[in-house]
PDB file of N, CA, C and O in Angstrom:
ATOM      1  N   UNK A   1     158.431 117.634  92.022  1.00  0.00           N
ATOM      2  CA  UNK A   1     157.444 118.576  91.563  1.00  0.00           C
ATOM      3  C   UNK A   1     156.767 117.996  90.324  1.00  0.00           C
ATOM      4  O   UNK A   1     157.453 117.551  89.403  1.00  0.00           O
ATOM      5  N   UNK A   2     155.439 117.992  90.283  1.00  0.00           N
ATOM      6  CA  UNK A   2     154.696 117.514  89.126  1.00  0.00           C
ATOM      7  C   UNK A   2     154.283 118.694  88.266  1.00  0.00           C
ATOM      8  O   UNK A   2     153.977 119.768  88.783  1.00  0.00           O
ATOM      9  N   UNK A   3     154.274 118.500  86.981  1.00  0.00           N
ATOM     10  CA  UNK A   3     153.804 119.536  86.065  1.00  0.00           C
ATOM     11  C   UNK A   3     152.797 118.926  85.111  1.00  0.00           C
ATOM     12  O   UNK A   3     152.851 117.732  84.813  1.00  0.00           O
ATOM     13  N   UNK A   4     151.892 119.737  84.641  1.00  0.00           N
ATOM     14  CA  UNK A   4     150.888 119.292  83.681  1.00  0.00           C
ATOM     15  C   UNK A   4     151.320 119.698  82.289  1.00  0.00           C
ATOM     16  O   UNK A   4     151.982 120.718  82.101  1.00  0.00           O
ATOM     17  N   UNK A   5     150.953 118.916  81.350  1.00  0.00           N
ATOM     18  CA  UNK A   5     151.253 119.239  79.959  1.00  0.00           C
ATOM     19  C   UNK A   5     149.977 119.119  79.151  1.00  0.00           C
ATOM     20  O   UNK A   5     149.174 118.217  79.391  1.00  0.00           O
ATOM     21  N   UNK A   6     149.783 119.996  78.220  1.00  0.00           N
ATOM     22  CA  UNK A   6     148.635 119.937  77.319  1.00  0.00           C
ATOM     23  C   UNK A   6     149.165 119.789  75.908  1.00  0.00           C
ATOM     24  O   UNK A   6     150.126 120.453  75.520  1.00  0.00           O
ATOM     25  N   UNK A   7     148.539 118.921  75.150  1.00  0.00           N
ATOM     26  CA  UNK A   7     148.912 118.724  73.764  1.00  0.00           C
ATOM     27  C   UNK A   7     147.737 119.156  72.910  1.00  0.00           C
ATOM     28  O   UNK A   7     146.625 118.657  73.084  1.00  0.00           O
ATOM     29  N   UNK A   8     147.968 120.070  72.000  1.00  0.00           N
ATOM     30  CA  UNK A   8     146.906 120.545  71.118  1.00  0.00           C
ATOM     31  C   UNK A   8     147.172 120.039  69.708  1.00  0.00           C
ATOM     32  O   UNK A   8     148.270 120.192  69.173  1.00  0.00           O
ATOM     33  N   UNK A   9     146.160 119.443  69.127  1.00  0.00           N
ATOM     34  CA  UNK A   9     146.224 119.061  67.725  1.00  0.00           C
ATOM     35  C   UNK A   9     145.267 119.980  66.991  1.00  0.00           C
ATOM     36  O   UNK A   9     144.072 120.002  67.285  1.00  0.00           O
ATOM     37  N   UNK A  10     145.782 120.734  66.043  1.00  0.00           N
ATOM     38  CA  UNK A  10     144.971 121.761  65.412  1.00  0.00           C
ATOM     39  C   UNK A  10     145.063 121.678  63.896  1.00  0.00           C
ATOM     40  O   UNK A  10     145.991 121.090  63.340  1.00  0.00           O
ATOM     41  N   UNK A  11     144.085 122.277  63.248  1.00  0.00           N
ATOM     42  CA  UNK A  11     144.090 122.397  61.794  1.00  0.00           C
ATOM     43  C   UNK A  11     143.707 123.824  61.449  1.00  0.00           C
ATOM     44  O   UNK A  11     142.742 124.363  61.990  1.00  0.00           O
ATOM     45  N   UNK A  12     144.455 124.427  60.559  1.00  0.00           N
ATOM     46  CA  UNK A  12     144.170 125.785  60.112  1.00  0.00           C
ATOM     47  C   UNK A  12     143.522 125.675  58.750  1.00  0.00           C
ATOM     48  O   UNK A  12     144.112 125.127  57.819  1.00  0.00           O
ATOM     49  N   UNK A  13     142.314 126.193  58.628  1.00  0.00           N
ATOM     50  CA  UNK A  13     141.561 126.057  57.388  1.00  0.00           C
ATOM     51  C   UNK A  13     141.472 127.391  56.676  1.00  0.00           C
ATOM     52  O   UNK A  13     140.880 128.342  57.187  1.00  0.00           O
ATOM     53  N   UNK A  14     142.049 127.455  55.517  1.00  0.00           N
ATOM     54  CA  UNK A  14     141.926 128.636  54.680  1.00  0.00           C
ATOM     55  C   UNK A  14     140.621 128.529  53.903  1.00  0.00           C
ATOM     56  O   UNK A  14     140.062 127.438  53.788  1.00  0.00           O
ATOM     57  N   UNK A  15     140.128 129.637  53.369  1.00  0.00           N
ATOM     58  CA  UNK A  15     138.911 129.577  52.569  1.00  0.00           C
ATOM     59  C   UNK A  15     139.108 128.665  51.357  1.00  0.00           C
ATOM     60  O   UNK A  15     140.173 128.696  50.740  1.00  0.00           O
ATOM     61  N   UNK A  16     138.108 127.855  51.000  1.00  0.00           N
ATOM     62  CA  UNK A  16     138.244 126.989  49.836  1.00  0.00           C
ATOM     63  C   UNK A  16     138.258 127.805  48.549  1.00  0.00           C
ATOM     64  O   UNK A  16     137.786 128.942  48.518  1.00  0.00           O
ATOM     65  N   UNK A  17     138.803 127.214  47.489  1.00  0.00           N
ATOM     66  CA  UNK A  17     138.845 127.885  46.193  1.00  0.00           C
ATOM     67  C   UNK A  17     137.430 128.134  45.693  1.00  0.00           C
ATOM     68  O   UNK A  17     136.504 127.400  46.037  1.00  0.00           O
ATOM     69  N   UNK A  18     137.270 129.155  44.892  1.00  0.00           N
ATOM     70  CA  UNK A  18     135.954 129.460  44.333  1.00  0.00           C
ATOM     71  C   UNK A  18     135.434 128.256  43.566  1.00  0.00           C
ATOM     72  O   UNK A  18     136.173 127.629  42.808  1.00  0.00           O
ATOM     73  N   UNK A  19     134.180 127.939  43.759  1.00  0.00           N
ATOM     74  CA  UNK A  19     133.562 126.824  43.068  1.00  0.00           C
ATOM     75  C   UNK A  19     133.777 125.487  43.756  1.00  0.00           C
ATOM     76  O   UNK A  19     133.185 124.492  43.339  1.00  0.00           O
ATOM     77  N   UNK A  20     134.598 125.425  44.790  1.00  0.00           N
ATOM     78  CA  UNK A  20     134.848 124.162  45.490  1.00  0.00           C
ATOM     79  C   UNK A  20     133.636 123.800  46.335  1.00  0.00           C
ATOM     80  O   UNK A  20     133.024 124.665  46.961  1.00  0.00           O
ATOM     81  N   UNK A  21     133.302 122.543  46.348  1.00  0.00           N
ATOM     82  CA  UNK A  21     132.199 122.053  47.165  1.00  0.00           C
ATOM     83  C   UNK A  21     132.775 121.460  48.435  1.00  0.00           C
ATOM     84  O   UNK A  21     133.660 120.607  48.374  1.00  0.00           O
ATOM     85  N   UNK A  22     132.292 121.892  49.568  1.00  0.00           N
ATOM     86  CA  UNK A  22     132.776 121.366  50.835  1.00  0.00           C
ATOM     87  C   UNK A  22     131.685 121.447  51.879  1.00  0.00           C
ATOM     88  O   UNK A  22     130.835 122.336  51.834  1.00  0.00           O
ATOM     89  N   UNK A  23     131.707 120.511  52.829  1.00  0.00           N
ATOM     90  CA  UNK A  23     130.757 120.552  53.938  1.00  0.00           C
ATOM     91  C   UNK A  23     131.400 121.194  55.156  1.00  0.00           C
ATOM     92  O   UNK A  23     130.727 121.426  56.161  1.00  0.00           O
ATOM     93  N   UNK A  24     132.721 121.490  55.079  1.00  0.00           N
ATOM     94  CA  UNK A  24     133.418 122.122  56.198  1.00  0.00           C
ATOM     95  C   UNK A  24     132.996 123.582  56.310  1.00  0.00           C
ATOM     96  O   UNK A  24     132.538 124.190  55.342  1.00  0.00           O
ATOM     97  N   UNK A  25     133.159 124.126  57.499  1.00  0.00           N
ATOM     98  CA  UNK A  25     132.856 125.527  57.715  1.00  0.00           C
ATOM     99  C   UNK A  25     133.820 126.369  56.897  1.00  0.00           C
ATOM    100  O   UNK A  25     135.004 126.047  56.803  1.00  0.00           O
ATOM    101  N   UNK A  26     133.321 127.445  56.305  1.00  0.00           N
ATOM    102  CA  UNK A  26     134.140 128.317  55.472  1.00  0.00           C
ATOM    103  C   UNK A  26     134.480 129.595  56.223  1.00  0.00           C
ATOM    104  O   UNK A  26     133.677 130.114  56.998  1.00  0.00           O
ATOM    105  N   UNK A  27     135.679 130.086  55.978  1.00  0.00           N
ATOM    106  CA  UNK A  27     136.117 131.347  56.564  1.00  0.00           C
ATOM    107  C   UNK A  27     135.962 132.441  55.507  1.00  0.00           C
ATOM    108  O   UNK A  27     136.170 132.181  54.322  1.00  0.00           O
ATOM    109  N   UNK A  28     135.602 133.657  55.915  1.00  0.00           N
ATOM    110  CA  UNK A  28     135.552 134.754  54.963  1.00  0.00           C
ATOM    111  C   UNK A  28     136.935 135.010  54.358  1.00  0.00           C
ATOM    112  O   UNK A  28     137.950 134.637  54.946  1.00  0.00           O
ATOM    113  N   UNK A  29     136.972 135.638  53.199  1.00  0.00           N
ATOM    114  CA  UNK A  29     138.241 135.928  52.520  1.00  0.00           C
ATOM    115  C   UNK A  29     139.184 136.679  53.456  1.00  0.00           C
ATOM    116  O   UNK A  29     138.771 137.621  54.132  1.00  0.00           O
ATOM    117  N   UNK A  30     140.458 136.261  53.498  1.00  0.00           N
ATOM    118  CA  UNK A  30     141.462 136.915  54.327  1.00  0.00           C
ATOM    119  C   UNK A  30     141.478 136.458  55.774  1.00  0.00           C
ATOM    120  O   UNK A  30     142.310 136.906  56.562  1.00  0.00           O
ATOM    121  N   UNK A  31     140.561 135.566  56.124  1.00  0.00           N
ATOM    122  CA  UNK A  31     140.491 135.057  57.495  1.00  0.00           C
ATOM    123  C   UNK A  31     140.580 133.537  57.469  1.00  0.00           C
ATOM    124  O   UNK A  31     140.334 132.912  56.438  1.00  0.00           O
ATOM    125  N   UNK A  32     140.927 132.954  58.596  1.00  0.00           N
ATOM    126  CA  UNK A  32     141.035 131.499  58.702  1.00  0.00           C
ATOM    127  C   UNK A  32     140.282 130.986  59.913  1.00  0.00           C
ATOM    128  O   UNK A  32     139.879 131.747  60.792  1.00  0.00           O
ATOM    129  N   UNK A  33     140.103 129.668  59.934  1.00  0.00           N
ATOM    130  CA  UNK A  33     139.459 128.965  61.042  1.00  0.00           C
ATOM    131  C   UNK A  33     140.476 127.995  61.631  1.00  0.00           C
ATOM    132  O   UNK A  33     141.177 127.302  60.893  1.00  0.00           O
ATOM    133  N   UNK A  34     140.555 127.945  62.944  1.00  0.00           N
ATOM    134  CA  UNK A  34     141.426 127.002  63.639  1.00  0.00           C
ATOM    135  C   UNK A  34     140.535 126.057  64.427  1.00  0.00           C
ATOM    136  O   UNK A  34     139.725 126.499  65.241  1.00  0.00           O
ATOM    137  N   UNK A  35     140.679 124.753  64.189  1.00  0.00           N
ATOM    138  CA  UNK A  35     139.896 123.793  64.970  1.00  0.00           C
ATOM    139  C   UNK A  35     140.769 122.604  65.304  1.00  0.00           C
ATOM    140  O   UNK A  35     141.731 122.300  64.599  1.00  0.00           O
ATOM    141  N   UNK A  36     140.419 121.936  66.393  1.00  0.00           N
ATOM    142  CA  UNK A  36     141.207 120.791  66.807  1.00  0.00           C
ATOM    143  C   UNK A  36     140.770 120.307  68.168  1.00  0.00           C
ATOM    144  O   UNK A  36     139.642 120.548  68.598  1.00  0.00           O
ATOM    145  N   UNK A  37     141.677 119.618  68.845  1.00  0.00           N
ATOM    146  CA  UNK A  37     141.367 119.131  70.186  1.00  0.00           C
ATOM    147  C   UNK A  37     142.617 119.214  71.051  1.00  0.00           C
ATOM    148  O   UNK A  37     143.743 119.227  70.554  1.00  0.00           O
ATOM    149  N   UNK A  38     142.386 119.269  72.358  1.00  0.00           N
ATOM    150  CA  UNK A  38     143.464 119.376  73.344  1.00  0.00           C
ATOM    151  C   UNK A  38     143.365 118.174  74.264  1.00  0.00           C
ATOM    152  O   UNK A  38     142.283 117.830  74.740  1.00  0.00           O
ATOM    153  N   UNK A  39     144.510 117.531  74.513  1.00  0.00           N
ATOM    154  CA  UNK A  39     144.536 116.408  75.446  1.00  0.00           C
ATOM    155  C   UNK A  39     145.511 116.694  76.578  1.00  0.00           C
ATOM    156  O   UNK A  39     146.467 117.452  76.419  1.00  0.00           O
ATOM    157  N   UNK A  40     145.255 116.082  77.706  1.00  0.00           N
ATOM    158  CA  UNK A  40     146.137 116.149  78.858  1.00  0.00           C
ATOM    159  C   UNK A  40     147.350 115.284  78.526  1.00  0.00           C
ATOM    160  O   UNK A  40     147.213 114.076  78.337  1.00  0.00           O
ATOM    161  N   UNK A  41     148.521 115.882  78.455  1.00  0.00           N
ATOM    162  CA  UNK A  41     149.728 115.168  78.069  1.00  0.00           C
ATOM    163  C   UNK A  41     150.168 114.115  79.065  1.00  0.00           C
ATOM    164  O   UNK A  41     150.923 113.213  78.702  1.00  0.00           O
ATOM    165  N   UNK A  42     149.723 114.199  80.305  1.00  0.00           N
ATOM    166  CA  UNK A  42     150.099 113.210  81.322  1.00  0.00           C
ATOM    167  C   UNK A  42     149.171 111.999  81.268  1.00  0.00           C
ATOM    168  O   UNK A  42     149.634 110.859  81.297  1.00  0.00           O
ATOM    169  N   UNK A  43     147.871 112.243  81.191  1.00  0.00           N
ATOM    170  CA  UNK A  43     146.886 111.161  81.255  1.00  0.00           C
ATOM    171  C   UNK A  43     146.380 110.720  79.886  1.00  0.00           C
ATOM    172  O   UNK A  43     145.739 109.675  79.773  1.00  0.00           O
ATOM    173  N   UNK A  44     146.661 111.509  78.836  1.00  0.00           N
ATOM    174  CA  UNK A  44     146.207 111.154  77.495  1.00  0.00           C
ATOM    175  C   UNK A  44     144.710 111.268  77.301  1.00  0.00           C
ATOM    176  O   UNK A  44     144.158 110.685  76.368  1.00  0.00           O
ATOM    177  N   UNK A  45     144.051 112.009  78.167  1.00  0.00           N
ATOM    178  CA  UNK A  45     142.601 112.191  78.092  1.00  0.00           C
ATOM    179  C   UNK A  45     142.272 113.577  77.534  1.00  0.00           C
ATOM    180  O   UNK A  45     143.100 114.484  77.622  1.00  0.00           O
ATOM    181  N   UNK A  46     141.066 113.757  76.957  1.00  0.00           N
ATOM    182  CA  UNK A  46     140.665 115.086  76.491  1.00  0.00           C
ATOM    183  C   UNK A  46     140.716 116.093  77.642  1.00  0.00           C
ATOM    184  O   UNK A  46     140.388 115.761  78.781  1.00  0.00           O
ATOM    185  N   UNK A  47     141.124 117.306  77.340  1.00  0.00           N
ATOM    186  CA  UNK A  47     141.218 118.361  78.348  1.00  0.00           C
ATOM    187  C   UNK A  47     140.026 119.301  78.185  1.00  0.00           C
ATOM    188  O   UNK A  47     140.015 120.152  77.295  1.00  0.00           O
ATOM    189  N   UNK A  48     139.025 119.142  79.050  1.00  0.00           N
ATOM    190  CA  UNK A  48     137.809 119.956  79.011  1.00  0.00           C
ATOM    191  C   UNK A  48     138.044 121.303  79.685  1.00  0.00           C
ATOM    192  O   UNK A  48     138.868 121.416  80.593  1.00  0.00           O
ATOM    193  N   UNK A  49     137.328 122.303  79.242  1.00  0.00           N
ATOM    194  CA  UNK A  49     137.325 123.651  79.833  1.00  0.00           C
ATOM    195  C   UNK A  49     138.674 124.353  79.767  1.00  0.00           C
ATOM    196  O   UNK A  49     138.950 125.230  80.585  1.00  0.00           O
ATOM    197  N   UNK A  50     139.514 123.986  78.815  1.00  0.00           N
ATOM    198  CA  UNK A  50     140.772 124.711  78.594  1.00  0.00           C
ATOM    199  C   UNK A  50     140.466 125.918  77.712  1.00  0.00           C
ATOM    200  O   UNK A  50     139.557 125.874  76.883  1.00  0.00           O
ATOM    201  N   UNK A  51     141.218 126.981  77.892  1.00  0.00           N
ATOM    202  CA  UNK A  51     141.082 128.161  77.046  1.00  0.00           C
ATOM    203  C   UNK A  51     142.170 128.106  75.983  1.00  0.00           C
ATOM    204  O   UNK A  51     143.351 127.962  76.300  1.00  0.00           O
ATOM    205  N   UNK A  52     141.765 128.223  74.717  1.00  0.00           N
ATOM    206  CA  UNK A  52     142.694 128.229  73.587  1.00  0.00           C
ATOM    207  C   UNK A  52     142.701 129.642  73.024  1.00  0.00           C
ATOM    208  O   UNK A  52     141.666 130.144  72.586  1.00  0.00           O
ATOM    209  N   UNK A  53     143.869 130.286  73.034  1.00  0.00           N
ATOM    210  CA  UNK A  53     144.009 131.679  72.590  1.00  0.00           C
ATOM    211  C   UNK A  53     144.868 131.748  71.342  1.00  0.00           C
ATOM    212  O   UNK A  53     145.818 130.981  71.187  1.00  0.00           O
ATOM    213  N   UNK A  54     144.528 132.676  70.449  1.00  0.00           N
ATOM    214  CA  UNK A  54     145.383 133.000  69.310  1.00  0.00           C
ATOM    215  C   UNK A  54     146.085 134.291  69.699  1.00  0.00           C
ATOM    216  O   UNK A  54     145.485 135.366  69.691  1.00  0.00           O
ATOM    217  N   UNK A  55     147.370 134.171  70.041  1.00  0.00           N
ATOM    218  CA  UNK A  55     148.132 135.306  70.545  1.00  0.00           C
ATOM    219  C   UNK A  55     148.126 136.467  69.545  1.00  0.00           C
ATOM    220  O   UNK A  55     148.240 136.265  68.336  1.00  0.00           O
ATOM    221  N   UNK A  56     147.994 137.675  70.074  1.00  0.00           N
ATOM    222  CA  UNK A  56     147.999 138.876  69.236  1.00  0.00           C
ATOM    223  C   UNK A  56     146.647 139.200  68.635  1.00  0.00           C
ATOM    224  O   UNK A  56     146.520 140.155  67.868  1.00  0.00           O
ATOM    225  N   UNK A  57     145.625 138.409  68.977  1.00  0.00           N
ATOM    226  CA  UNK A  57     144.263 138.657  68.502  1.00  0.00           C
ATOM    227  C   UNK A  57     143.313 138.493  69.688  1.00  0.00           C
ATOM    228  O   UNK A  57     143.697 137.934  70.715  1.00  0.00           O
ATOM    229  N   UNK A  58     142.078 138.977  69.554  1.00  0.00           N
ATOM    230  CA  UNK A  58     141.097 138.731  70.618  1.00  0.00           C
ATOM    231  C   UNK A  58     140.407 137.363  70.470  1.00  0.00           C
ATOM    232  O   UNK A  58     139.486 137.060  71.228  1.00  0.00           O
ATOM    233  N   UNK A  59     140.831 136.552  69.524  1.00  0.00           N
ATOM    234  CA  UNK A  59     140.171 135.279  69.216  1.00  0.00           C
ATOM    235  C   UNK A  59     140.550 134.200  70.233  1.00  0.00           C
ATOM    236  O   UNK A  59     141.728 133.994  70.524  1.00  0.00           O
ATOM    237  N   UNK A  60     139.537 133.518  70.765  1.00  0.00           N
ATOM    238  CA  UNK A  60     139.762 132.451  71.732  1.00  0.00           C
ATOM    239  C   UNK A  60     138.557 131.530  71.772  1.00  0.00           C
ATOM    240  O   UNK A  60     137.489 131.864  71.258  1.00  0.00           O
ATOM    241  N   UNK A  61     138.735 130.365  72.386  1.00  0.00           N
ATOM    242  CA  UNK A  61     137.647 129.394  72.545  1.00  0.00           C
ATOM    243  C   UNK A  61     137.899 128.595  73.813  1.00  0.00           C
ATOM    244  O   UNK A  61     139.005 128.592  74.352  1.00  0.00           O
ATOM    245  N   UNK A  62     136.857 127.918  74.280  1.00  0.00           N
ATOM    246  CA  UNK A  62     136.954 127.015  75.421  1.00  0.00           C
ATOM    247  C   UNK A  62     136.684 125.608  74.926  1.00  0.00           C
ATOM    248  O   UNK A  62     135.741 125.390  74.166  1.00  0.00           O
ATOM    249  N   UNK A  63     137.501 124.647  75.346  1.00  0.00           N
ATOM    250  CA  UNK A  63     137.326 123.278  74.885  1.00  0.00           C
ATOM    251  C   UNK A  63     136.077 122.635  75.487  1.00  0.00           C
ATOM    252  O   UNK A  63     135.661 122.957  76.600  1.00  0.00           O
ATOM    253  N   UNK A  64     135.493 121.712  74.712  1.00  0.00           N
ATOM    254  CA  UNK A  64     134.324 120.952  75.155  1.00  0.00           C
ATOM    255  C   UNK A  64     134.775 119.816  76.073  1.00  0.00           C
ATOM    256  O   UNK A  64     135.963 119.674  76.361  1.00  0.00           O
ATOM    257  N   UNK A  65     133.823 119.015  76.524  1.00  0.00           N
ATOM    258  CA  UNK A  65     134.143 117.843  77.347  1.00  0.00           C
ATOM    259  C   UNK A  65     135.044 116.864  76.598  1.00  0.00           C
ATOM    260  O   UNK A  65     135.792 116.106  77.216  1.00  0.00           O
ATOM    261  N   UNK A  66     134.971 116.882  75.264  1.00  0.00           N
ATOM    262  CA  UNK A  66     135.816 116.020  74.434  1.00  0.00           C
ATOM    263  C   UNK A  66     137.136 116.699  74.059  1.00  0.00           C
ATOM    264  O   UNK A  66     137.910 116.145  73.279  1.00  0.00           O
ATOM    265  N   UNK A  67     137.403 117.889  74.605  1.00  0.00           N
ATOM    266  CA  UNK A  67     138.638 118.618  74.322  1.00  0.00           C
ATOM    267  C   UNK A  67     138.636 119.365  72.999  1.00  0.00           C
ATOM    268  O   UNK A  67     139.667 119.911  72.606  1.00  0.00           O
ATOM    269  N   UNK A  68     137.518 119.403  72.306  1.00  0.00           N
ATOM    270  CA  UNK A  68     137.440 120.039  70.983  1.00  0.00           C
ATOM    271  C   UNK A  68     137.214 121.548  71.105  1.00  0.00           C
ATOM    272  O   UNK A  68     136.620 122.035  72.067  1.00  0.00           O
ATOM    273  N   UNK A  69     137.713 122.271  70.092  1.00  0.00           N
ATOM    274  CA  UNK A  69     137.510 123.723  70.032  1.00  0.00           C
ATOM    275  C   UNK A  69     137.477 124.173  68.585  1.00  0.00           C
ATOM    276  O   UNK A  69     137.941 123.462  67.694  1.00  0.00           O
ATOM    277  N   UNK A  70     136.928 125.356  68.354  1.00  0.00           N
ATOM    278  CA  UNK A  70     136.899 125.991  67.044  1.00  0.00           C
ATOM    279  C   UNK A  70     137.024 127.493  67.250  1.00  0.00           C
ATOM    280  O   UNK A  70     136.301 128.082  68.052  1.00  0.00           O
ATOM    281  N   UNK A  71     137.946 128.103  66.522  1.00  0.00           N
ATOM    282  CA  UNK A  71     138.121 129.559  66.565  1.00  0.00           C
ATOM    283  C   UNK A  71     138.032 130.054  65.130  1.00  0.00           C
ATOM    284  O   UNK A  71     138.769 129.585  64.263  1.00  0.00           O
ATOM    285  N   UNK A  72     137.138 130.993  64.876  1.00  0.00           N
ATOM    286  CA  UNK A  72     137.000 131.519  63.523  1.00  0.00           C
ATOM    287  C   UNK A  72     137.487 132.964  63.447  1.00  0.00           C
ATOM    288  O   UNK A  72     137.872 133.561  64.452  1.00  0.00           O
ATOM    289  N   UNK A  73     137.461 133.505  62.242  1.00  0.00           N
ATOM    290  CA  UNK A  73     137.813 134.911  61.973  1.00  0.00           C
ATOM    291  C   UNK A  73     139.222 135.279  62.441  1.00  0.00           C
ATOM    292  O   UNK A  73     139.429 136.346  63.017  1.00  0.00           O
ATOM    293  N   UNK A  74     140.184 134.394  62.191  1.00  0.00           N
ATOM    294  CA  UNK A  74     141.580 134.666  62.540  1.00  0.00           C
ATOM    295  C   UNK A  74     142.222 135.402  61.376  1.00  0.00           C
ATOM    296  O   UNK A  74     142.198 134.901  60.251  1.00  0.00           O
ATOM    297  N   UNK A  75     142.800 136.587  61.617  1.00  0.00           N
ATOM    298  CA  UNK A  75     143.419 137.332  60.531  1.00  0.00           C
ATOM    299  C   UNK A  75     144.638 136.611  59.952  1.00  0.00           C
ATOM    300  O   UNK A  75     145.274 135.799  60.624  1.00  0.00           O
ATOM    301  N   UNK A  76     144.944 136.922  58.705  1.00  0.00           N
ATOM    302  CA  UNK A  76     146.101 136.327  58.038  1.00  0.00           C
ATOM    303  C   UNK A  76     147.381 136.614  58.796  1.00  0.00           C
ATOM    304  O   UNK A  76     147.483 137.621  59.497  1.00  0.00           O
ATOM    305  N   UNK A  77     148.364 135.724  58.654  1.00  0.00           N
ATOM    306  CA  UNK A  77     149.663 135.911  59.278  1.00  0.00           C
ATOM    307  C   UNK A  77     150.012 134.763  60.204  1.00  0.00           C
ATOM    308  O   UNK A  77     149.219 133.846  60.417  1.00  0.00           O
ATOM    309  N   UNK A  78     151.222 134.836  60.753  1.00  0.00           N
ATOM    310  CA  UNK A  78     151.677 133.826  61.707  1.00  0.00           C
ATOM    311  C   UNK A  78     151.146 134.162  63.085  1.00  0.00           C
ATOM    312  O   UNK A  78     151.154 135.320  63.504  1.00  0.00           O
ATOM    313  N   UNK A  79     150.685 133.137  63.786  1.00  0.00           N
ATOM    314  CA  UNK A  79     150.152 133.316  65.140  1.00  0.00           C
ATOM    315  C   UNK A  79     150.627 132.175  66.019  1.00  0.00           C
ATOM    316  O   UNK A  79     150.825 131.055  65.549  1.00  0.00           O
ATOM    317  N   UNK A  80     150.805 132.463  67.280  1.00  0.00           N
ATOM    318  CA  UNK A  80     151.106 131.434  68.266  1.00  0.00           C
ATOM    319  C   UNK A  80     149.806 131.085  68.977  1.00  0.00           C
ATOM    320  O   UNK A  80     149.027 131.970  69.331  1.00  0.00           O
ATOM    321  N   UNK A  81     149.576 129.789  69.184  1.00  0.00           N
ATOM    322  CA  UNK A  81     148.382 129.323  69.882  1.00  0.00           C
ATOM    323  C   UNK A  81     148.781 128.953  71.304  1.00  0.00           C
ATOM    324  O   UNK A  81     149.762 128.241  71.520  1.00  0.00           O
ATOM    325  N   UNK A  82     148.012 129.446  72.273  1.00  0.00           N
ATOM    326  CA  UNK A  82     148.293 129.224  73.689  1.00  0.00           C
ATOM    327  C   UNK A  82     147.123 128.467  74.310  1.00  0.00           C
ATOM    328  O   UNK A  82     145.964 128.803  74.068  1.00  0.00           O
ATOM    329  N   UNK A  83     147.425 127.447  75.108  1.00  0.00           N
ATOM    330  CA  UNK A  83     146.403 126.679  75.816  1.00  0.00           C
ATOM    331  C   UNK A  83     146.584 126.926  77.310  1.00  0.00           C
ATOM    332  O   UNK A  83     147.666 126.716  77.859  1.00  0.00           O
ATOM    333  N   UNK A  84     145.517 127.371  77.954  1.00  0.00           N
ATOM    334  CA  UNK A  84     145.522 127.625  79.400  1.00  0.00           C
ATOM    335  C   UNK A  84     144.490 126.727  80.070  1.00  0.00           C
ATOM    336  O   UNK A  84     143.401 126.508  79.538  1.00  0.00           O
ATOM    337  N   UNK A  85     144.848 126.203  81.260  1.00  0.00           N
ATOM    338  CA  UNK A  85     143.915 125.360  82.003  1.00  0.00           C
ATOM    339  C   UNK A  85     144.272 125.419  83.486  1.00  0.00           C
ATOM    340  O   UNK A  85     145.454 125.436  83.828  1.00  0.00           O
ATOM    341  N   UNK A  86     143.271 125.450  84.376  1.00  0.00           N
ATOM    342  CA  UNK A  86     143.541 125.501  85.820  1.00  0.00           C
ATOM    343  C   UNK A  86     144.373 124.312  86.311  1.00  0.00           C
ATOM    344  O   UNK A  86     145.115 124.454  87.283  1.00  0.00           O
ATOM    345  N   UNK A  87     144.271 123.149  85.669  1.00  0.00           N
ATOM    346  CA  UNK A  87     145.032 121.975  86.062  1.00  0.00           C
ATOM    347  C   UNK A  87     146.520 122.267  86.050  1.00  0.00           C
ATOM    348  O   UNK A  87     147.249 121.769  86.907  1.00  0.00           O
ATOM    349  N   UNK A  88     146.981 123.051  85.111  1.00  0.00           N
ATOM    350  CA  UNK A  88     148.397 123.388  85.015  1.00  0.00           C
ATOM    351  C   UNK A  88     148.857 124.129  86.270  1.00  0.00           C
ATOM    352  O   UNK A  88     149.949 123.872  86.777  1.00  0.00           O
ATOM    353  N   UNK A  89     148.037 125.040  86.765  1.00  0.00           N
ATOM    354  CA  UNK A  89     148.377 125.803  87.974  1.00  0.00           C
ATOM    355  C   UNK A  89     148.387 124.913  89.212  1.00  0.00           C
ATOM    356  O   UNK A  89     149.216 125.091  90.105  1.00  0.00           O
ATOM    357  N   UNK A  90     147.449 123.939  89.263  1.00  0.00           N
ATOM    358  CA  UNK A  90     147.347 123.077  90.429  1.00  0.00           C
ATOM    359  C   UNK A  90     148.526 122.125  90.561  1.00  0.00           C
ATOM    360  O   UNK A  90     148.914 121.768  91.673  1.00  0.00           O
ATOM    361  N   UNK A  91     149.098 121.713  89.434  1.00  0.00           N
ATOM    362  CA  UNK A  91     150.146 120.709  89.481  1.00  0.00           C
ATOM    363  C   UNK A  91     151.551 121.295  89.428  1.00  0.00           C
ATOM    364  O   UNK A  91     152.522 120.563  89.625  1.00  0.00           O
ATOM    365  N   UNK A  92     151.685 122.570  89.172  1.00  0.00           N
ATOM    366  CA  UNK A  92     153.016 123.170  89.043  1.00  0.00           C
ATOM    367  C   UNK A  92     153.662 123.372  90.398  1.00  0.00           C
ATOM    368  O   UNK A  92     154.787 123.867  90.478  1.00  0.00           O
TER     369      UNK A  92
END
């Protein structure tokens, strides 16, 4: 039986300190931004059209052709990130 694996590399960005200069996207106070990329763990290639969910919130994104995603307005606290893709269903 073959199974698919997805590897997500993510960064959680808190709002920068007052007066800080940055070119990165800023999150409103009390919220965070999650961005990163997802790769196919078997082939090591970017995983396009995967759905990335922040469990317990309505926040989600779909990966680009390069496997990149960005989710904003994530409330404070611990969250589990879930990656869903049709490839996983096909190979299980």
